[in-house]
C-alpha positions as CSV (number, residue, x, y, z in Angstrom):
1,X,97.3,111.8,104.4
2,X,95.4,109.5,106.9
3,X,98.6,109.5,108.9
4,X,97.9,113.1,110.6
5,X,97.5,111.3,114.1
6,X,99.2,108.5,115.8
7,X,96.6,105.5,115.9
8,X,95.3,105.1,119.4
9,X,94.9,101.5,119.1
10,X,98.4,99.7,119.1
11,X,97.0,95.9,119.3
12,X,95.7,96.0,115.6
13,X,97.1,96.2,112.1
14,X,97.6,99.6,111.1
15,X,97.6,100.0,107.4
16,X,97.7,103.8,106.8
17,X,96.4,105.1,103.3
18,X,96.3,108.6,102.0
19,X,93.1,110.5,101.5
20,X,94.0,111.9,97.9
21,X,93.9,108.2,96.5
22,X,90.8,107.1,98.1
23,X,88.7,108.2,95.3
24,X,90.2,105.4,92.6
25,X,88.6,102.1,93.1
26,X,91.0,100.6,90.8
27,X,93.9,101.4,92.9
28,X,95.1,99.6,96.2
29,X,98.0,101.3,98.1
30,X,99.2,101.7,101.9
31,X,101.9,102.1,104.1
32,X,102.6,99.7,107.0
33,X,103.7,100.6,110.5
34,X,105.5,98.9,113.3
35,X,102.4,97.4,114.8
36,X,102.5,95.1,111.6
37,X,106.1,93.8,112.3
38,X,109.1,93.8,110.0
39,X,108.6,93.6,106.6
40,X,112.2,93.3,105.8
41,X,114.9,90.7,105.3
42,X,117.2,92.4,107.8
43,X,120.1,90.5,109.5
44,X,118.6,89.8,112.9
45,X,115.1,88.9,111.2
46,X,113.6,85.4,110.9
47,X,112.8,85.0,107.5
48,X,109.5,82.9,108.0
49,X,108.4,85.8,110.3
50,X,109.0,88.3,107.9
51,X,107.2,86.2,105.1
52,X,104.1,85.9,107.5
53,X,104.2,89.7,107.9
54,X,104.5,90.3,104.4
55,X,101.6,88.0,103.6
56,X,99.4,89.5,106.4
57,X,100.2,93.0,105.0
58,X,99.2,92.0,101.5
59,X,96.1,90.5,102.7
60,X,95.0,93.7,104.6
61,X,95.8,96.0,101.7
62,X,93.8,93.9,99.4
63,X,96.4,92.3,97.3
64,X,94.7,88.8,97.0
65,X,93.0,87.1,94.1
66,X,90.2,86.0,96.1
67,X,89.5,88.5,99.2
68,X,86.9,86.1,100.6
69,X,88.0,84.3,103.9
70,X,87.8,80.7,104.0
71,X,85.8,78.6,106.3
72,X,88.1,76.6,108.0
73,X,88.7,78.1,111.6
74,X,89.8,81.5,111.3
75,X,90.2,83.5,108.3
76,X,92.9,82.0,106.2
77,X,94.5,82.4,102.7
78,X,96.7,80.4,100.8
79,X,99.8,82.1,99.5
80,X,98.8,81.3,96.0
81,X,96.0,83.6,96.6
82,X,98.3,86.6,97.2
83,X,99.4,88.7,94.2
84,X,103.2,88.7,93.5
85,X,105.1,91.0,95.4
86,X,107.8,93.1,93.6
87,X,110.3,94.9,95.6
88,X,113.7,95.7,94.6
89,X,117.2,95.2,96.3
90,X,117.5,98.9,97.3
91,X,120.9,100.6,96.6
92,X,120.2,104.4,97.2
93,X,120.3,105.1,93.5
94,X,118.2,106.7,90.7
95,X,117.6,103.2,89.1
96,X,113.9,102.8,87.9
97,X,112.4,99.6,86.6
98,X,109.6,99.6,84.3
99,X,107.7,96.1,85.5
100,X,105.3,94.4,82.8
101,X,105.3,91.0,84.6
102,X,107.0,89.1,87.3
103,X,110.8,89.4,86.7
104,X,112.7,86.5,86.2
105,X,115.5,87.7,88.3
106,X,115.8,89.9,91.3
107,X,115.8,93.6,90.3
108,X,118.2,96.2,91.8
109,X,117.4,99.8,92.1
110,X,115.1,102.2,94.0
111,X,112.3,102.8,91.6
112,X,109.4,100.7,90.2
113,X,106.8,101.6,87.8
114,X,103.7,99.6,86.1
115,X,100.4,99.7,84.4
116,X,100.2,95.7,84.8
117,X,97.1,94.8,87.2
118,X,97.7,92.4,90.1
119,X,101.1,93.2,90.7
120,X,102.0,94.8,94.1
121,X,105.0,97.1,93.9
122,X,106.8,97.9,97.2
123,X,109.6,100.0,98.7
124,X,111.0,99.3,102.0
125,X,112.0,102.0,104.5
126,X,113.1,102.7,108.1
127,X,113.8,106.8,107.9
128,X,113.9,107.1,104.1
129,X,110.9,108.1,102.2
130,X,108.5,106.0,100.4
131,X,107.0,107.7,97.4
132,X,103.9,106.7,95.6
133,X,103.0,108.4,92.1
134,X,99.5,107.4,90.5
135,X,98.5,108.4,87.1
136,X,94.8,108.7,87.3
137,X,94.1,108.9,83.7
138,X,96.3,106.1,82.5
139,X,95.9,103.8,85.7
140,X,99.7,103.7,86.4
141,X,101.6,103.6,89.5
142,X,105.2,103.9,90.7
143,X,106.8,103.5,93.9
144,X,110.1,105.1,94.8
145,X,112.6,105.0,97.8
146,X,114.0,108.4,98.3
147,X,116.9,108.9,100.9
148,X,119.1,111.9,100.8
149,X,121.3,110.0,98.0
150,X,118.3,109.2,95.8
151,X,116.8,112.6,96.4
152,X,119.8,114.6,95.3
153,X,119.8,112.0,92.5
154,X,116.4,113.2,91.6
155,X,114.6,109.8,91.6
156,X,111.2,111.4,92.0
157,X,111.8,113.5,89.3
158,X,113.3,111.0,87.0
159,X,110.4,108.6,88.0
160,X,108.0,110.9,86.3
161,X,109.9,111.1,83.4
162,X,110.0,107.3,83.2
163,X,106.3,107.2,83.6
164,X,105.9,109.7,80.7
165,X,108.3,107.6,78.6
166,X,106.8,104.2,79.2
167,X,103.0,105.2,79.5
168,X,102.7,108.7,78.4
169,X,101.9,110.0,81.8
170,X,101.4,113.9,82.1
171,X,102.3,115.4,85.4
172,X,99.1,117.2,85.8
173,X,97.5,113.7,85.9
174,X,99.6,112.5,88.7
175,X,98.7,112.3,92.4
176,X,101.8,112.0,94.7
177,X,102.1,110.7,98.2
178,X,105.1,111.2,100.4
179,X,104.9,108.4,102.9
180,X,106.2,107.8,106.3
181,X,109.8,108.9,106.9
182,X,112.2,111.0,108.9
183,X,111.4,114.5,109.3
184,X,113.2,117.9,109.1
185,X,112.9,118.0,113.0
186,X,115.3,115.2,113.3
187,X,117.2,114.6,110.2
188,X,120.5,115.8,111.1
189,X,123.5,115.7,108.0
190,X,126.8,116.5,107.5
191,X,128.1,119.7,105.7
192,X,129.0,117.4,102.8
193,X,125.1,116.6,102.2
194,X,124.2,120.1,102.1
195,X,126.9,120.9,99.5
196,X,125.8,118.0,97.2
197,X,122.2,119.5,97.4
198,X,123.5,122.8,96.7
199,X,125.3,121.8,93.7
200,X,122.1,120.4,92.2
201,X,119.2,122.7,93.3
202,X,118.8,126.6,93.2
203,X,116.2,126.2,96.3
204,X,118.7,124.1,98.3
205,X,119.1,126.9,100.9
206,X,115.4,126.4,101.9
207,X,115.7,122.8,102.7
208,X,118.2,123.2,105.6
209,X,118.2,124.7,109.0
210,X,121.1,125.3,111.5
211,X,120.9,124.8,115.0
212,X,123.7,126.2,117.4
213,X,124.7,123.4,119.7
214,X,125.2,124.6,123.5
215,X,127.7,123.0,125.9
216,X,127.2,123.7,129.5
217,X,130.8,122.6,130.2
218,X,132.3,125.4,127.9
219,X,129.9,128.1,129.0
220,X,131.0,127.4,132.6
221,X,134.8,126.9,131.8
222,X,135.5,129.0,128.8
223,X,139.4,129.2,129.4
224,X,139.7,125.6,128.9
225,X,138.6,126.1,125.3
226,X,140.6,129.0,124.5
227,X,142.3,129.1,121.0
228,X,144.6,131.4,118.8
229,X,141.5,132.0,116.6
230,X,139.5,135.0,116.9
231,X,137.6,135.7,118.9
232,X,139.8,133.7,121.0
233,X,137.4,130.5,121.9
234,X,136.6,127.6,119.6
235,X,132.9,127.3,118.9
236,X,131.1,124.1,118.2
237,X,129.8,123.8,114.6
238,X,126.0,124.1,114.1
239,X,124.1,121.2,113.5
240,X,122.4,121.0,110.2
241,X,119.0,119.4,109.4
242,X,117.7,118.5,106.1
243,X,113.9,118.5,105.3
244,X,113.9,115.5,103.0
245,X,109.9,115.8,102.7
246,X,110.2,119.3,101.4
247,X,113.0,118.2,98.9
248,X,110.6,115.7,97.3
249,X,108.0,117.9,97.2
250,X,109.9,120.4,95.5
251,X,110.8,117.9,92.9
252,X,107.4,117.0,92.2
253,X,106.4,120.6,91.6
254,X,109.2,121.2,89.4
255,X,108.4,118.4,87.2
256,X,104.8,119.7,86.9
257,X,102.8,117.9,89.6
258,X,100.0,120.4,90.8
259,X,100.5,121.4,94.5
260,X,97.2,120.4,95.4
261,X,97.9,116.9,94.1
262,X,100.6,116.2,96.6
263,X,100.1,114.7,100.1
264,X,102.7,114.0,102.6
265,X,102.9,112.4,106.1
266,X,103.8,114.6,108.9
267,X,104.5,111.4,111.2
268,X,108.4,111.3,112.1
269,X,110.1,107.7,112.3
270,X,112.6,109.1,114.6
271,X,110.2,110.7,116.8
272,X,107.8,107.7,117.1
273,X,109.8,104.4,117.2
274,X,106.9,103.0,119.2
275,X,104.8,103.2,116.1
276,X,107.4,103.2,113.2
277,X,110.7,101.5,112.4
278,X,113.5,104.1,112.7
279,X,117.1,103.4,111.2
280,X,118.5,106.2,113.4
281,X,116.5,105.9,116.6
282,X,117.1,102.3,117.1
283,X,121.0,102.8,115.9
284,X,120.6,100.5,112.9
285,X,119.0,97.6,114.6
286,X,115.6,97.8,113.3
287,X,113.0,96.1,110.9
288,X,111.6,97.8,107.7
289,X,108.2,99.4,106.6
290,X,106.8,99.0,103.3
291,X,105.1,101.5,101.0
292,X,103.1,99.7,98.3
293,X,100.7,100.4,95.4
294,X,99.1,98.1,92.8
295,X,96.3,98.0,90.3
296,X,93.5,95.9,90.8
297,X,92.6,93.1,88.1
């Protein structure tokens, strides 16, 4: 993916694209970053500012009916020049919508698929993974919101099934991109999350790592933490980290997508809050990025 390095120029709009999708002129796609501004209608966001940011993102990504700038002052576009932006109200589910035209009511769910040109499908994220699937034979695209809840519900795997049901998509024809999100280095979860994955996936153990937490106070004054349990001192439970990227990669492989067709961003949202929005790093008060895809008209 074209996100293997942090962009050095922070004063320019950064739209990150996947290398494995660059060969398809009929396709447009991209992932926004913090440099572009907040793209989500979050509680502390100005609606007007978000709408401006979304319009700028769409123009840069190419979701315009007429991509030629107008000649009045600086480059401008009317909103009517932009494609319809389809983004659902996300609920950490496995609900997927097949979009054939602009919906007449808000969509609720975490996946969108289409073969209709001129629509921009988008998922909003700030740690969870945006996943883009592209059927290179049938010119179909899908975007999916994969947090741990959606992942344990197999939203990406089910997305492939929905693309087969609606469009006849074969997994071998898919190119997959796992976009910007929190990586295994930082995604600490509770034991209950590990149990849910273990109940669903035979390979679940490979998705988690444990880190024993040290406490200088306990080490210096062990008698303060003396308990009746063997070996006599209470120990801190280990920290548990989930590799959400690998979890989704394994689902893609299990569904039949060739390994060479899967690309994933190595950037961690929690490690780079100066470049990427991160719900965890900013304790919930943050913006949203977008992962988007569409079919050119």
